[in-house]
C-alpha positions in Angstrom: 193.9 -12.5 99.1 193.9 -15.3 101.6 193.6 -14.3 105.3 192.9 -15.9 108.7 190.0 -14.0 110.2 189.1 -14.2 113.8 185.3 -14.2 114.1 185.0 -14.5 117.9 187.4 -14.5 120.9 188.4 -17.7 122.6 190.7 -20.4 121.1 192.4 -21.0 117.7 189.4 -22.8 116.4 187.8 -19.4 116.0 190.0 -18.6 113.0 188.4 -18.8 109.6 190.6 -19.1 106.5 188.9 -17.1 103.8 189.3 -14.8 100.8 189.2 -11.1 101.2 189.9 -8.1 98.9 193.4 -6.7 99.0 193.2 -3.6 101.2 193.7 -0.1 99.8 196.8 1.8 100.8 196.3 5.0 102.7 198.4 8.2 103.0 201.3 7.7 105.3 201.0 3.9 104.9 202.4 1.2 102.8 200.9 -2.0 101.4 203.0 -5.0 102.4 203.1 -8.4 100.7 203.5 -10.4 103.8 206.3 -12.9 103.9 206.0 -14.1 107.5 204.6 -13.3 110.9 205.2 -14.7 114.3 203.1 -15.6 117.3 203.8 -13.9 120.6 202.2 -14.4 124.0 200.6 -11.1 123.3 198.8 -12.6 120.3 197.5 -15.4 122.5 196.1 -12.8 124.9 194.5 -10.9 122.1 192.9 -14.1 120.9 191.5 -14.6 124.4 190.0 -11.2 124.4 192.6 -8.8 125.7 191.0 -5.3 125.3 193.9 -4.0 123.1 192.7 -6.4 120.4 190.9 -5.2 117.3 187.1 -5.2 116.9 185.8 -8.5 115.4 185.9 -9.8 112.8 189.6 -9.1 112.6 193.0 -10.1 111.2 195.5 -10.7 114.0 199.3 -10.8 113.8 201.4 -8.0 115.2 204.8 -9.0 113.8 205.4 -8.7 110.1 208.3 -9.2 107.6 207.5 -8.6 103.9 207.9 -6.6 100.7 206.5 -3.2 100.0 203.9 -3.6 97.2 202.5 0.0 97.1 203.3 3.3 98.9 200.7 5.8 100.1 200.9 9.6 99.7 203.6 11.2 101.7 206.0 8.2 101.9 209.6 9.0 101.1 211.5 6.4 103.2 210.2 3.3 101.3 209.7 2.3 97.7 208.0 -0.6 96.0 210.2 -3.7 96.3 211.8 -2.7 99.7 212.0 -5.5 102.2 210.7 -4.3 105.6 209.9 -5.6 109.1 208.0 -4.3 112.1 205.3 -4.6 114.7 202.6 -3.0 112.7 199.1 -4.3 113.2 196.8 -6.9 114.8 195.5 -4.5 117.5 192.7 -1.9 117.8 192.1 -0.2 114.5 194.9 -2.0 112.7 194.6 -5.2 110.7 197.4 -7.6 111.2 199.8 -9.9 109.3 197.8 -13.1 109.1 197.0 -12.3 105.5 198.8 -12.2 102.2 198.7 -8.4 102.3 198.5 -5.8 105.0 198.5 -2.0 105.2 200.9 -0.6 107.8 201.9 2.8 109.1 205.4 3.5 107.6 206.5 4.9 111.0 206.3 1.4 112.5 208.6 -0.2 109.9 212.3 -0.4 109.1 214.4 -2.1 106.4 214.7 -5.9 107.1 218.1 -7.1 108.2 219.9 -8.0 105.1 221.3 -11.3 106.5 217.9 -12.6 107.6 215.1 -14.4 105.7 211.6 -13.2 106.0 211.0 -16.2 108.3 213.8 -15.1 110.6 213.0 -11.4 110.5 209.4 -11.9 111.5 210.5 -13.3 114.8 212.2 -10.0 115.9 210.0 -6.9 116.1 207.8 -7.3 119.2 210.5 -8.9 121.3 213.3 -6.7 119.9 211.5 -3.5 120.5 210.4 -4.6 124.0 214.0 -5.5 125.1 215.5 -2.4 123.5 213.1 -0.1 125.1 213.6 -1.7 128.5 217.3 -1.1 128.4 216.8 2.4 127.1 214.5 3.1 130.0 217.1 2.0 132.6 220.1 3.6 130.7 222.0 0.3 130.6 225.7 0.7 130.5 228.8 -1.5 130.1 229.5 -1.1 133.8 226.2 -2.7 134.9 225.8 -6.2 136.1 222.3 -7.1 134.7 220.0 -9.9 135.6 217.5 -11.0 132.9 214.7 -13.1 134.2 213.7 -15.7 131.5 216.8 -15.5 129.4 215.7 -18.0 126.7 212.2 -16.7 126.4 210.9 -14.5 123.6 212.0 -11.1 125.0 214.6 -12.6 127.3 216.8 -14.2 124.6 217.0 -10.8 122.8 217.7 -9.0 126.1 220.6 -11.3 126.9 222.2 -10.5 123.5 221.5 -6.8 123.6 223.0 -6.5 127.1 226.1 -8.4 126.0 226.4 -6.2 122.9 226.4 -3.2 125.3 229.3 -4.7 127.2 227.4 -5.5 130.3 228.0 -8.5 132.5 224.9 -10.7 132.1 223.2 -13.2 134.4 219.9 -14.9 133.6 217.4 -17.2 135.1 216.5 -20.4 133.3 214.4 -23.5 134.1 216.7 -26.3 133.1 220.4 -27.3 132.4 219.6 -27.4 128.7 218.2 -23.9 128.8 221.3 -22.8 130.7 223.5 -24.1 127.9 221.5 -22.2 125.3 221.6 -19.0 127.4 225.4 -19.2 127.5 225.5 -19.7 123.7 223.4 -16.5 123.5 226.0 -14.6 125.5 225.0 -15.0 129.2 228.0 -14.9 131.5 226.1 -16.6 134.4 223.0 -18.7 134.5 220.7 -19.4 137.4 218.3 -22.4 137.6 215.5 -20.7 139.5 214.0 -24.0 140.4 217.1 -25.0 142.3 218.5 -21.8 143.7 216.8 -19.2 145.9 217.1 -15.5 145.0 219.3 -14.5 148.0 221.5 -17.5 147.3 222.3 -16.4 143.7 222.6 -12.8 144.7 225.3 -13.8 147.2 227.0 -16.2 144.8 227.1 -13.8 141.8 227.3 -10.3 143.4 228.8 -11.0 146.8 225.5 -10.0 148.3 225.4 -6.5 146.6 222.7 -7.2 144.1 222.4 -6.4 140.4 222.5 -2.8 139.2 219.8 -3.6 136.6 217.1 -6.3 136.8 214.9 -7.0 133.7 211.8 -8.9 134.6 210.2 -10.5 131.6 208.0 -12.7 133.8 206.0 -10.2 136.0 203.4 -11.2 138.5 204.8 -12.6 141.7 208.3 -12.7 140.1 208.5 -8.9 140.6 209.2 -9.4 144.3 212.1 -11.6 143.3 213.4 -8.8 141.1 213.2 -6.3 143.9 215.1 -8.7 146.2 217.8 -9.2 143.5 218.4 -5.5 142.8 221.2 -3.6 144.4 220.8 -0.4 146.4 219.8 2.4 144.0 219.3 -0.3 141.4 216.9 -0.1 138.4 214.2 -2.7 137.8 212.2 -2.8 134.6 209.3 -5.1 133.8 207.1 -6.1 130.8 204.2 -7.1 133.1 203.1 -4.9 135.9 199.5 -6.2 136.0 199.8 -7.3 139.6 199.5 -6.3 143.2 202.8 -5.9 145.0 204.2 -4.6 148.2 206.4 -1.7 147.1 208.2 -1.3 150.4 211.3 -3.1 149.0 211.5 -0.3 146.4 211.6 2.3 149.2 214.1 0.3 151.4 216.6 0.2 148.5 215.7 3.5 146.8 215.1 1.5 143.6 213.9 3.0 140.3 211.1 1.0 138.7 210.1 1.1 135.0 207.4 -0.5 132.9 207.6 -1.2 129.2 204.3 -1.3 127.2 205.6 -1.5 123.7 202.1 -1.4 122.2 201.5 2.2 123.5 202.7 4.0 120.3 200.5 1.7 118.2 197.5 2.2 120.4 197.8 5.9 121.0 199.7 7.1 118.0 202.4 8.8 120.1 206.1 7.9 119.6 205.6 5.7 116.6 208.9 6.9 115.0 210.7 5.4 118.0 209.8 1.9 116.8 211.4 2.5 113.4 214.5 3.9 115.0 214.8 0.9 117.3 214.2 -1.6 114.5 216.9 0.1 112.3 219.4 0.0 115.2 218.5 -3.6 115.9 219.0 -4.5 112.2 222.6 -3.1 112.4 223.3 -5.4 115.4 221.8 -8.4 113.5 223.9 -7.7 110.5 227.0 -7.4 112.7 226.2 -10.9 114.1 225.6 -9.6 117.6 221.9 -10.5 117.8 220.1 -13.4 116.3 216.5 -14.7 116.7 215.9 -18.0 118.4 213.2 -19.8 116.3 211.3 -23.0 117.0 211.9 -25.7 114.4 208.2 -26.4 113.7 207.0 -25.0 110.4 203.6 -23.4 109.9 201.8 -21.7 107.0 199.0 -19.2 106.8 196.6 -22.1 106.4 197.9 -23.8 109.6 197.8 -20.7 111.7 195.5 -22.3 114.4 198.2 -25.0 114.9 200.9 -22.4 115.4 198.8 -20.7 118.1 198.1 -24.0 119.8 201.9 -24.9 119.7 202.9 -21.7 121.4 200.1 -22.1 124.0 201.3 -25.6 124.8 204.5 -24.2 126.3 206.6 -26.7 124.4 208.0 -24.3 121.8 211.8 -23.8 121.8 212.1 -20.2 120.5 209.7 -18.0 118.5 206.9 -19.6 116.6 206.9 -18.3 113.0 204.2 -18.5 110.4 205.3 -18.4 106.7 202.7 -16.5 104.7 204.4 -16.4 101.3 207.3 -18.3 99.8 209.9 -19.0 102.6 212.8 -18.5 100.3 212.5 -14.7 100.8 
């Protein structure tokens, strides 16, 4: 099989496009004929040497959409020919989807949404699981006024749609008027250009100064302080990036609850992997009901042009998820 193999950490030039044997399927796993994968900021960090990455040389690529080629012993949920999707490799101890075939733990997979191509489905697992888990952690309800920071980003654009599907009132921060238009098309009730409006100003404008019951921070870092400011008394704040030093006194002053989502944890530690399959199955139902759709960048990449896909995401110019087609895009 053809595969992109990372020989050393650093930049996309470190990928080598080579031939490798098709991997053997193991008990509890399935062999997937990879249709497509996508590039996440997580993948860029792994490329740069993030410690959660696999030992080198390695095949990266966390997201996968493809067709089951073989099933290992003990598998009853999948059969040869099933179309599946998931976040299933590309980290420590698990080869990824930048290859024509990959072996994946069946607990990390679910049937692909029937109304999506492989190209489209590959954009969903990492961002979909992350957004879903965030709202589970804060027990999002239809009565909540939720603020999503970064509403047209990878995780953010799914979060806006999930919150709207839940029945919540949804506000989101964006960087431009064009992004605001897109956020509204995704379901946002209110948009905030964070470059033009201060936090307290939009809290006053949208909540009469009360703050948001739920704040989902997909940015992290210094933006966490903005999230604490935007939250209502007894509010819930959840983030995907807590690698920062913060003054937590605002949490105390408002009696806030604070949650962190680390969606790789089940993959890294082997605990709670079944939850990924459950989330992906539920997400597929929403996709098939036309309540959630992936936002995908128009540029086309193949397995052979993987380095260009990584460079394009790193440029900051991508409009939506960057997808790499591994096999025929018709599927």
